[in-house]
C-alpha positions as CSV (number, residue, x, y, z in Angstrom):
1,M,-33.6,29.2,-55.4
2,Q,-32.2,25.8,-56.1
3,N,-28.8,27.1,-54.9
4,V,-30.3,28.3,-51.7
5,K,-31.9,24.9,-51.0
6,S,-28.5,23.2,-51.8
7,I,-26.7,25.5,-49.3
8,T,-29.3,24.9,-46.7
9,L,-29.1,21.1,-47.1
10,I,-25.3,21.2,-46.8
11,C,-25.4,23.3,-43.6
12,T,-28.0,20.9,-42.1
13,V,-25.8,17.9,-42.8
14,F,-22.7,19.6,-41.4
15,F,-24.6,20.6,-38.3
16,L,-25.8,17.0,-37.7
17,C,-22.3,15.6,-38.2
18,F,-20.8,18.0,-35.7
19,S,-23.5,17.3,-33.2
20,C,-22.9,13.5,-33.4
21,N,-19.2,13.9,-33.0
22,S,-19.7,16.1,-30.0
23,K,-21.9,13.5,-28.3
24,S,-19.5,10.8,-29.2
25,D,-16.7,12.7,-27.6
26,K,-18.7,13.3,-24.4
27,K,-19.5,9.6,-24.2
28,A,-15.9,8.8,-24.6
29,G,-15.0,11.3,-21.9
30,N,-17.6,9.7,-19.5
31,S,-16.3,6.2,-20.3
32,E,-12.8,7.4,-19.6
33,K,-13.8,8.9,-16.3
34,S,-15.6,5.8,-15.4
35,D,-12.5,3.6,-16.1
36,S,-10.5,6.0,-14.0
37,F,-12.9,5.7,-11.0
38,E,-12.8,1.9,-11.2
39,I,-9.1,1.8,-11.0
40,G,-9.1,4.1,-8.0
41,A,-11.6,1.9,-6.2
42,S,-9.4,-1.1,-6.9
43,D,-6.3,0.7,-5.6
44,K,-8.2,1.5,-2.4
45,S,-9.2,-2.1,-1.8
46,D,-5.6,-3.2,-2.3
47,F,-4.5,-0.6,0.2
48,I,-6.9,-1.9,2.8
49,D,-5.7,-5.5,2.3
50,E,-2.1,-4.4,2.8
51,V,-2.6,-2.4,6.1
52,S,0.5,-2.8,8.3
53,I,0.1,-4.7,11.6
54,A,1.8,-4.6,15.0
55,I,1.9,-7.3,17.7
56,C,1.6,-6.4,21.4
57,L,4.8,-7.5,23.3
58,W,3.7,-6.6,26.9
59,P,1.3,-8.4,29.2
60,K,-1.1,-5.5,29.3
61,V,-1.1,-2.2,27.3
62,G,-3.6,0.7,27.7
63,L,-5.3,2.1,24.6
64,R,-5.9,5.8,24.9
65,D,-7.8,8.4,23.0
66,K,-4.7,10.6,22.4
67,P,-0.9,10.2,22.3
68,G,0.8,10.1,25.7
69,R,-0.7,9.6,29.2
70,K,-1.2,13.1,30.6
71,G,-4.7,14.4,30.0
72,T,-5.7,11.3,28.0
73,K,-8.7,8.9,28.4
74,Y,-8.2,5.2,28.9
75,L,-10.2,3.2,26.3
76,T,-9.5,-0.5,26.8
77,T,-6.6,-3.0,27.4
78,I,-4.6,-4.7,24.8
79,Y,-3.0,-8.0,25.8
80,F,0.2,-9.8,24.9
81,G,0.1,-11.5,21.5
82,E,-2.9,-9.4,20.3
83,T,-2.5,-8.0,16.7
84,V,-3.6,-4.4,15.9
85,A,-3.8,-2.5,12.6
86,L,-1.6,0.5,12.1
87,L,-3.4,3.7,10.9
88,D,-0.4,5.4,9.5
89,E,-0.3,8.1,12.2
90,K,2.7,8.6,14.5
91,K,3.2,11.4,17.1
92,K,5.6,12.3,19.8
93,A,3.8,13.2,23.1
94,E,4.8,15.5,26.0
95,D,6.7,12.6,27.6
96,D,9.0,12.6,24.5
97,K,7.9,9.1,23.5
98,E,6.6,8.0,20.1
99,Y,2.9,6.9,19.9
100,L,1.1,5.0,17.2
101,K,-2.6,5.2,16.2
102,V,-4.0,1.7,15.9
103,R,-7.3,-0.1,15.3
104,L,-8.3,-3.2,17.2
105,S,-10.2,-6.2,15.8
106,D,-13.5,-4.8,17.1
107,G,-12.9,-1.5,15.3
108,T,-11.9,0.5,18.4
109,E,-9.2,3.1,17.5
110,G,-6.7,4.8,19.8
111,W,-3.1,5.5,20.6
112,V,-0.4,3.2,22.1
113,Y,3.3,3.6,23.1
114,E,5.3,2.4,20.1
115,H,8.0,0.6,22.2
116,L,5.4,-1.9,23.5
117,F,4.7,-3.3,20.0
118,A,6.6,-5.1,17.3
119,V,5.7,-3.6,13.9
120,G,5.3,-6.4,11.3
121,G,6.6,-9.9,11.8
122,E,4.9,-13.1,12.9
123,L,4.5,-14.9,16.2
124,A,6.3,-18.1,16.7
125,I,7.3,-20.5,19.6
126,I,10.9,-21.6,19.9
127,D,11.0,-25.4,19.8
128,K,14.7,-26.1,20.6
129,G,17.4,-24.1,22.2
130,T,18.8,-21.6,19.7
131,E,21.8,-19.3,19.9
132,L,21.0,-15.6,19.7
133,Y,23.4,-13.1,18.1
134,K,23.5,-9.3,18.8
135,R,23.8,-8.6,15.1
136,P,23.8,-10.7,11.9
137,D,27.5,-11.5,12.4
138,I,28.9,-14.7,13.9
139,M,31.4,-12.5,15.9
140,T,28.6,-10.9,17.9
141,F,27.6,-14.1,19.9
142,E,27.4,-13.2,23.6
143,G,26.3,-16.5,25.1
144,K,22.6,-15.8,25.0
145,K,20.1,-18.3,23.9
146,L,16.4,-18.7,23.1
147,E,14.9,-21.5,25.2
148,P,12.0,-23.9,24.3
149,M,8.6,-22.2,24.8
150,D,10.1,-18.8,24.4
151,M,7.6,-16.8,22.3
152,V,9.1,-14.4,19.7
153,V,8.2,-12.3,16.8
154,L,10.1,-13.2,13.6
155,F,10.8,-10.4,11.1
156,K,11.3,-10.9,7.4
157,N,14.7,-9.7,6.3
158,E,15.8,-9.7,2.6
159,E,19.2,-8.0,3.1
160,N,20.8,-10.5,5.5
161,K,20.5,-13.9,3.8
162,G,20.7,-16.8,6.3
163,W,19.8,-14.6,9.3
164,H,16.5,-14.0,11.0
165,E,15.7,-11.0,13.3
166,V,13.7,-11.8,16.4
167,T,12.4,-10.2,19.6
168,S,10.7,-11.8,22.6
169,M,8.0,-10.9,25.1
170,K,8.8,-7.5,26.7
171,R,11.9,-7.3,24.4
172,E,13.8,-9.3,27.1
173,K,15.6,-11.3,24.3
174,K,16.2,-9.7,21.0
175,G,18.8,-10.2,18.2
176,W,19.5,-12.5,15.3
177,I,19.3,-16.2,14.6
178,Q,21.6,-17.9,12.2
179,G,20.3,-20.5,9.7
180,D,17.1,-22.4,10.0
181,I,14.8,-21.7,12.9
182,D,13.4,-24.4,15.1
183,A,10.1,-22.7,15.7
184,I,6.4,-23.5,15.8
185,Q,4.0,-21.3,13.9
186,N,0.7,-23.3,13.5
187,E,-2.3,-21.4,14.7
188,I,-3.4,-23.7,17.6
189,D,0.1,-23.9,19.2
190,V,0.6,-20.2,18.8
191,K,-2.7,-19.4,20.5
192,L,-1.8,-21.8,23.3
193,G,1.6,-20.1,23.6
194,I,0.0,-16.7,23.9
195,L,-2.3,-17.9,26.7
196,Y,0.6,-19.7,28.4
197,W,2.7,-16.5,28.6
198,R,-0.3,-14.4,29.7
199,A,-0.8,-16.8,32.6
200,M,2.9,-16.8,33.5
201,E,2.8,-13.1,34.1
202,E,0.0,-13.3,36.6
203,S,0.0,-13.8,40.4
204,A,0.5,-17.4,41.7
205,E,-3.2,-18.0,42.3
206,K,-4.3,-16.4,39.0
207,K,-1.6,-18.3,37.1
208,F,-2.8,-21.6,38.4
209,E,-6.4,-20.8,37.3
210,L,-5.3,-19.7,33.8
211,L,-3.1,-22.7,33.2
212,E,-5.9,-25.0,34.4
213,N,-8.1,-23.4,31.8
214,I,-5.6,-24.2,29.0
215,L,-5.5,-27.8,30.0
216,A,-9.3,-28.0,30.1
217,N,-9.7,-26.4,26.6
218,P,-10.5,-29.3,24.2
219,N,-8.9,-27.4,21.3
220,F,-5.5,-27.8,22.9
221,K,-5.7,-31.5,23.8
222,K,-3.5,-32.5,20.8
223,S,-1.1,-29.7,20.9
224,K,2.6,-30.8,21.3
225,L,3.0,-27.9,23.8
226,I,0.4,-29.2,26.3
227,E,3.1,-31.0,28.3
228,N,4.9,-27.7,28.9
229,V,1.7,-26.4,30.5
230,N,1.5,-29.5,32.7
231,K,5.1,-29.0,33.7
232,A,4.6,-25.3,34.6
233,L,1.5,-26.2,36.5
234,Y,2.7,-29.2,38.5
235,D,6.5,-29.3,38.5
236,T,7.5,-28.6,42.2
237,N,11.2,-29.1,41.5
238,Q,11.4,-25.4,40.6
239,G,11.2,-24.6,44.3
240,E,7.8,-22.9,43.9
241,A,4.6,-25.0,44.3
242,F,2.5,-22.0,43.6
243,Y,-0.7,-23.8,43.7
244,I,-0.1,-24.8,47.4
245,E,0.0,-22.3,50.3
246,E,2.4,-23.2,53.0
247,L,0.4,-22.1,56.0
248,D,0.7,-23.1,59.7
249,S,-3.1,-22.9,60.0
250,F,-6.2,-22.6,57.9
251,E,-6.8,-19.0,58.8
252,N,-7.5,-16.7,55.9
253,L,-7.6,-19.6,53.4
254,S,-8.9,-18.3,50.1
255,S,-12.3,-19.4,48.8
256,N,-10.9,-21.6,46.1
257,K,-8.8,-23.7,48.5
258,L,-9.6,-26.2,51.3
259,G,-7.6,-27.8,54.1
260,I,-7.8,-31.4,55.3
261,Q,-9.0,-31.6,59.0
262,T,-9.0,-35.4,59.5
263,D,-6.0,-37.6,59.9
264,L,-6.5,-39.2,56.5
265,A,-8.9,-38.3,53.7
266,N,-9.4,-40.4,50.5
267,A,-9.2,-38.6,47.1
268,R,-11.4,-40.7,44.8
269,S,-11.9,-40.9,41.0
270,E,-15.5,-39.9,41.3
271,P,-17.7,-38.1,43.8
272,K,-19.0,-41.3,45.5
273,T,-17.7,-43.6,48.1
274,K,-17.6,-46.7,45.9
275,S,-15.2,-45.1,43.4
276,D,-11.5,-45.9,43.3
277,V,-9.1,-44.2,45.8
278,L,-6.5,-42.4,43.8
279,F,-4.4,-41.0,46.7
280,Q,-4.7,-40.0,50.3
281,L,-4.5,-36.6,52.0
282,E,-3.2,-35.9,55.5
283,K,-4.3,-33.5,58.1
284,G,-2.9,-30.0,57.3
285,D,-2.7,-30.5,53.6
286,I,-4.1,-27.6,51.6
287,C,-5.6,-28.3,48.1
288,H,-6.8,-26.1,45.3
289,I,-10.5,-26.6,44.4
290,I,-11.1,-27.4,40.8
291,A,-14.8,-28.2,40.9
292,Q,-17.6,-29.1,43.4
293,G,-20.4,-31.6,43.3
294,E,-23.8,-30.4,42.1
295,S,-25.8,-31.6,45.2
296,L,-25.3,-32.7,48.8
297,Q,-24.7,-36.3,49.6
298,E,-24.9,-38.4,52.7
299,V,-21.7,-40.4,53.7
300,N,-21.4,-42.3,57.0
301,G,-24.4,-40.5,58.4
302,V,-23.3,-37.0,57.6
303,T,-24.4,-34.8,54.7
304,D,-22.0,-32.6,52.7
305,R,-20.7,-31.8,49.2
306,W,-17.9,-33.4,47.2
307,Y,-15.0,-31.3,46.0
308,K,-12.6,-32.1,43.2
309,V,-9.2,-30.9,44.2
310,N,-5.6,-30.7,43.0
311,F,-2.8,-31.6,45.4
312,N,0.8,-31.7,44.2
313,G,-0.3,-32.4,40.6
314,Q,-2.8,-35.1,41.6
315,Q,-6.5,-34.7,41.2
316,G,-9.4,-36.4,42.9
317,W,-12.7,-36.0,44.8
318,V,-12.7,-35.3,48.5
319,F,-15.8,-35.3,50.8
320,G,-16.3,-31.9,52.2
321,Y,-17.1,-33.0,55.8
322,Y,-13.4,-33.9,56.3
323,T,-12.2,-30.5,55.2
324,T,-12.4,-26.8,56.0
325,K,-15.5,-26.7,53.7
326,R,-17.4,-28.8,56.3
327,R,-21.1,-27.7,56.6
328,E,-21.8,-26.5,60.2
């Protein structure tokens, strides 16, 4: 009987030991699985942080719901300088062109023509004239240069030490720069440069409006590039005063312009007769309207509104009664 009890006790102890070891193994297994999951989550996070980007090189690019143009739906427009995230999908459409799937900053996803984008790289503005080589070889210089205010994408290149690969807007200038680059890459100047080149691709009237907006933006007041905007806006030596319409009459004058109808009209520093005269306008002059007075005023017995105008780079306030804006 004593032997039976001893055997029973030994079996019980053995069973309990086995059971404990089994639970311990399961816990270890769960812990191992948990560690594996955490590592996977970390890897995924790192992947998201390292998503490749592409920069739009064309003034306007359509984002579509499928690769190609035939049978696709237009979603929205991507503008020059805009950065998109690549979604690691690339397809050749019926037009035999390669298309990339991208995500915009607002989360919108769609497809774009690969040639219209620069994959990787960083935007920069050329500060000084720089020679451009066809390949990273001094023998491939063909007389081409990057000019000040040219906007380019700079690509990192580890293989060709002392050389930098670049491409400009619409890929009009592309190649290699030798040595150090005289380029500007701070955020404010780059954003000004993007807006500048968007404006330069527009019609004359729209271009004037967009360049004026850059000058009026307080964030750009201290930018070293603001003088380039002034030059593009007011320099008539280029043979194109695009903010003035050369018309024989005032017929069909657009709503944001006015013509001078009196022999001489004073352009003043403020919208009132006692302010300083900045310059004078002659009959037939056509001005671009920048702003208008908030209320009607009486001057020399007549009532009208004041208009702030730009004429050949000069700005001042003109009384509407002496212009095509005269109230009847």
